[in-house]
N, C-alpha and C positions, 0 to 999 in steps of 0.2 A: 147527449142523447144518452138518456134512459143511465144506464150504469155506466154508460164510456166517455172518456172528454180526453173530445178535440181541439187538435196542436197540429199548427199551422204552419211549415217547410216555407222559407223564404229564401230563392236559387238566386246564384249570384250574376244570369243569365238567365232569358226564359227561355226553352226549352221549347227546341222548335220541330217540328214536320218530321216524322220518323227516325227522332233520336232520344237512345236514352239512357238514362242513368242509375246511378245501381248507390243506396242509400241505406243504411242496418240499425236499426234503431235496438237500443239495450236496453230491457225493463224488466225490475223486478219484483216480485208480488211472494206477498205478507202472510204467514196465515190461509201457506192455500189449502194444500195437504193435510189432509184428518188424519189423525195414530190411534187404533184398537185391539184391544186382540178379539183374536179368532183364537181359540182354546184356548193353546199355547201359543199358538204364534201372534207374532207382532202384521194388520196388517195397515197398513195404509192406504187409502183415498187420493188420488187429486184430482179435483173436478175443476175444467177451462175453456175456454172455447176453445172449437175446433184446429179452427184458420182467424191466420189479421185480419180483422173488424175493418174496414177500409168504404171510403163511403164513393168506390168508384168499382165498376168492373171488372171484375178476374179475370184472366183463361192463359195457357199456355200450361206454363212452370208453374204448375201451387206445391206444394209435400208443407206437411208440417213433419217432425220428430220430434218425439216424445221420449229424454231418456235418463232413464231411473237409474240411483247407484246401482251401482255391478254387485251389490252383492243382496240385490230384488231378483225375484223371479215375480214379474208376472202374473194374474191370473186371468184380470176379470176386462176387458176396454168393451165399452165402445165405440159401435160403426155408425159413422154417417155415410146416409146411400151403402154401398159394395165398399165406400173404400173402411180404410184400418187394417196392417199387418201385423204379426209379430215379428219383430226383422230377425232380434233376440229375446236374449230372455229380459232381458231389460231397458230394451227399446222398443219402441210404435209407433208408426208409421201412418197419413195418414195420404192419398197424391189422387190427385186429382187428371194427374194426367193419363192414370189405370183403373179413373175410372171409367165402367158405360155407362155410369147414367148421371154422373155429372161432371158437366162438361164445359166448366166458367160456376165463376161466384157472380151475385148481386151486390152492388153495395147492400153496406151494414148484416151481408149470409141473408138472405131477404129468402132466397131460394130450395135453401135449407126448412125444414120442419125444424117446429119450435123445439121439441129435444132431441137435438142434432142441430144445435147453436152452440152449447156446452157438455162436456162430454167426464165421463169419467171410467180415469183406469184406474186401479184397482193390483197391489203391486203384497211382495214379500216378504217381507226383511229383522232377517229377527238376527243383524250383526250389529244393525246404523240405528240413532235415535233421532229425532228432536233437543241440540241443541243449540243457545246464543250463551254469549257473552253481556252480562249489567256490565263494563265498564269496562275503558281501555283510556292506560293515565300515560301517555308516553311523551318522554326528553330526547329530543335531538337537539346533542350538542353539535355548534360547529365551531374549530376554531378559526382563524386567521391563518393558523401554522399547518393548516392544512388535516382538519383531525369531523369527522362525521362519528358520530356515535350515538347509539339508540339506543333504548333502554324505555322499556314497556311493565308496566302491567296489567295483568288480565287477568280481568274477573271471572268463568266462566261456571255453568245452570247445567243441567241433566235437565229440562223440559219433557222428555218421552219419556220411553216403556223400561228400558234395558237400561241395566250396565251399562258401562263406554269406556273396556281399556288402552284408547288409545285415541288420539287426531292429532291434526295437520295443519303447520301450520305453513305458508312460503318466504321466504328471503331474495334478492334483489342474489340475482347471482354475484355479483361482484361485492359480495357481506364478503366477512372474515373476522373467524374471535370471535362465531356461535357460544354462546352457553346462556344455559335456562334451568333458574332455582327456584323455592321458596323460603320456604323462610328455615324451615328443615338443614336442603342441601340442594344440592345437583341432581335434575330429574335426567332418566336416562331417553336419551331420545338416538333415531336412526341417526345413516350418514345419510349426507346431505344424496340429493338424488334429483336430474332437471324433472322439471313438472313440463304436463306431454301437452304435448300447443302449444309450452309458456315456454319460449327460450332461455327468458332473460328469467329467470325463475328460475331459485331452488325450495329445494321443495324439505321435510324431514314431519320425524312423525315422535311425539313425545307419548312416552309408555310408563301407563299405571301399574301393572302387571307386576312388574321390575323393583323398584322400588319402593309404592304407594301402596292403591289399595282406586281399585273401579272405581268409577264415579256413580254412584247410585241412582236411581231417579230423584230427585228434587233438592238433590246436593247440588252444591257450588266447589273449586278450587283454584282455587289465584297463586298463582307461578306468574316471576317473572322471564324475558329474552332479553337479552341483553346480542349486542352487535356490531359492526364499525363498516361504512362505505369509506369505499375510497372517492378522495374531492376532490379528483383531479377527475371525475367521471360528474358531478355534478358545476360544478365553478369553473369563472372564469377572471385573471385577473385584467389593471389598467393601472396599471402603476400601487396606489392607494384604495382603489378601491374593488371591489371582489363582487358582480354578477354569481346567485345559485340559484339553480332553477332542481327543483322535486316535489318529489309526491309526497308530502305525509303522511297518506297511508303506506308505509313503506312498509311494513309484516300485513300478503296478504289469506283471506284464507276462503271456507265456504260456510261463515255463523252469520247471523243480523246480531247487531250490534244494540243495545239498546243507549247508551252515553261514554262521548267517547273527547278525550280533551288529549289535543296536543301542547306542550311546549316544544315550542322554536327556542331554543341557544342558543344567541349571536355571540361569540367571545374578541372579543377585544373588537366592540366597533363603537363609534362615535355616533351616527347615524343611520338613521334608513334614509335610501335617497330615492329611491322608491319603490311597491310595492305593488306585487296583480290584488289580491286578493288582500281587504284591509280583517287584521286580529282583531278578535274581539278585548282583546288586553292588552297593553302593553307595559310591561317595567322594568321602566334603570337602573339596576348596580353594579357596584365594583368591578365598572371597564366592559359588562356586559349587559344583553340587550335580552328582554327572550319576552313573544310574541307568541301569545293563548288565545287557540280556537279548538273554539267549542261544537259538537256535532252530536245530534242523537238520532233512533231513529235507521242505520247506516246497514245497506243492505249489501254483502261482500260485491257487491261491479263497483264502489263506487268509487272514485279515485279521487286526491284532490293536490291540483297539481300549481306550486305558485312557486314567483319569481320574483328576485326581490333583489335591489341592487346596494349595497354599503358600505359608510366609507370606515378605513380604520384605521382602528386610533394607536398609531404607533406609540405613544408616554405611555400607557395602559400595558403594551404587549413586551416593548423593552424591559419594563420596570420590574417584570419574572425574572426575566433573566440578570439585569442588575442588581439583585437581594439575594439572589443564589452565587452569585459572583461575590459580592459582599458577605453571604454564611463564608464559601468557600478561602476568603482570604480572612479572615479570622478564625480558624479554623489551620490556617496555616501558619496564624499571627503566631498561637495558645503552644501549637508545634514547635516552630522555635525556642520558643522560651523554654518550652519543656525540656527541651534538645538544650541552653546555655544550661540549665540545672543542675542539670543531666553534669557535663559538663563539668559546674566547676566542682560539686558532688566528688567524679573523681580528682580530679585537681587537690581538691581537702582528702582523698584516699592516698595519693599519692606523698601529701606533703606528709600525712602520718606514718608511711612505712617504714619508718626508722624502729614502728615496734612494735613488732610482724616478727616474728621466733622463731629467725632462721630456721635456729639451732636444734626444734623442736620439729619444724619440718620439717626438716635435715632427716631428722636418726625416725620419726612416720615413717615417708617417706621407702627410706632404707629396709624398715624391719619389716613394713606393704607389698616389697618386692620382691625379701622373702620370703611373707608365708606365705605367699603367690609364686613362686620359685615351685617350693615345696609340696605348694597342690598338685604342679602339671604333673612335678614328681611324680607325687605315690598316681594324679592319670594316665600317664606311662605306665608304669610297671603295672596296671591290673586289668589296662588293653595289651601288654604284652601275657603276661599269666595266661589273658583269654585265650591267645591265641597260641600256646602252649610257646613261646618264644623265654620264659623263663619261667623256672622253677616254682611253684607255691610257698615253699622257705625260703629263697631269697626276695619273693613277693610282702611275704607275712614280714618279715625284715626289712626291708625299705617302708612297708606297711608303719611297724612301730616305733621306728627312728623317726620318725617324719609328721607323724597325728604327734610324740609328745615334745620336739620341737615346736610347732604352730599352735601349742601350749601354751606354751614356752614365752614364744614371739606374741599372745595373745595379754600376758601380762604383764609380759616389756613397754608395750604399747598404749597401755590405759592412760600412763599419767600426761601420757604427748597429746592422746587424743585430746584428755583435759585440754588440755589447753591452749587446742584450736581450740572447743567447741569456745570457751571464754572470753576469745580474743578477737574475733566478730563473726559477721551472721558469716559473710563469704564465708568463709571456712568452719562454722556448724555448717553449716548447709552441704558442703561438702565430704564433709568425712559424716553426716545422715544418709547422704545417698551410701556410700562407700556401705553405711551395716545393711541398712536396704538392699542390693543384690549381693553383699556376703550374704545375710538370707535370704536373698532368689537362686543363687548357687548348689543354694546349702537341700532348700528345697525340690530343686531338677535333679541333680545328683541323689533324693533322697528316692522319684517317681522312676527312676532311672534301674535303682535296684529292684524296685516296686512289681517294675515289669518284667523286667526278665527272669525271675523266681514265677511270676503270672506266667510268662510264654514256655520254663522250664515245665509247667506240672499244669500247662494242658490247658489252660486259662482260657489265651485267650485262641478267635477264632479262624485265625491266619499264621502264613510268615511272613506276609503280605505287611498283613496289621502292624505287626508285631517291627518287622520291621519297616515301616512309615512312621510308628509313634517315635521309635527309636532316633531314628532322623531327626524330628519335628526338636525331639529336648537334647539332642544333641550343636543344631542351630540354638539353637537357643540359650546354651551353658555357651560358647560360643560368643555370641554378642555378649552379657553378659563380664566374661572375658575382657574385650573389646572396649567397654564404657569403664571401666573398673581402672584400665591404661591408661585413662581421658583425664579421665581425673585425678588419677597420679600426679600424667604428666603433668594438670592445672597448677599441682598446689605444687611440686617446682619452678614452676617461671617464673614466681617471686623471691626463687632462693637468686637469677640471673642478675 
């Protein structure tokens, strides 16, 4: 009738005299608000019927509440008779029960003036503007092993007048492992918070200002949302059959969607036994079944609840762990072969033990231990001299005597060292490690002497700093001494 569409509601049983029934309608209007600039402010005009258009006389409790965005401020709103009141900065109410002129509404609002059958509310909003989602590519992966993974590629567009710094999405409260990202990397999002009036939803806000840029008017932004759902909350098991009931529009928001494609991938599926809504396409490949659903021009309030039952492909489910077991067994076999080869090599080395230069090892170890003992004696004498427990002349004699002896040992040890290097790779590595450790020990001693000199000259910030650095160098030197002793003992073990 006129610009209205009539719907017929069939009741399960007739409505008896004086009997009441509550019916809830949810409907969405597209392209109703008009956005424009008024000076430097964004103004929005919202035009719609003030009351529901019904084919019956309406009386008693009739109230219409128009709620604008919380960031809005209503500046102008039309009156319907003597009704129309601003109950908040962003809420306008039309209540027949408070009217002195209107006691009821005739069918098709015939008792209203022509200019009252449609009202206009104007509000100011400099924070939110018109946006839409151009496309959504969603994959819902359901595995018989108990996994539901959601991956969505979303292309959102700013078709309003203001740059957008952030926008909000809602996901089921039982979601976990949420991740949002684009081609560059992860996006900055707020903490999950329970959505007001929707206890089963969590909301989060994607902030573009932090590590991206505001979405300018006429611009588009593509990003991804990933999360997982608890399989037990959506599925029921019956031996080798599983029944799943799920809303394909798992992620909710406040945007109008032009095109939305959902691929429902069922892993380990042998066949679909029953389904409440037939898909637009079906693909069977590699032990999985993909059901594809296409939708266009979707409003934020729409849902797409489907229920299906599928039989589990036990062979494919067991094939993957079987392959993993084979790989593990193969790696274990290779490891056993490696151990046997290594053992054979060690046996061959034992057979060749008669070629080990025992005398050279014995002389090398004795000379090295003697050099270490002389070095430690110099270190003890130096400490006693610093504590004034030894005369400086005595310390100098010890230093001169031991240094000369150390230089002599360095010359005597050269032929034995060369013999060990030429014998095999094991001895060569030990000798090289000893040379490196000797160099490190000399470096640490030089560092200690330099640190002490700087401290005496007042070039260090504090005594505590000097003590801390000195202790660190001493610990490092002790560690070097212990490592040298271990290597010498390793060499001596070949003499047993």
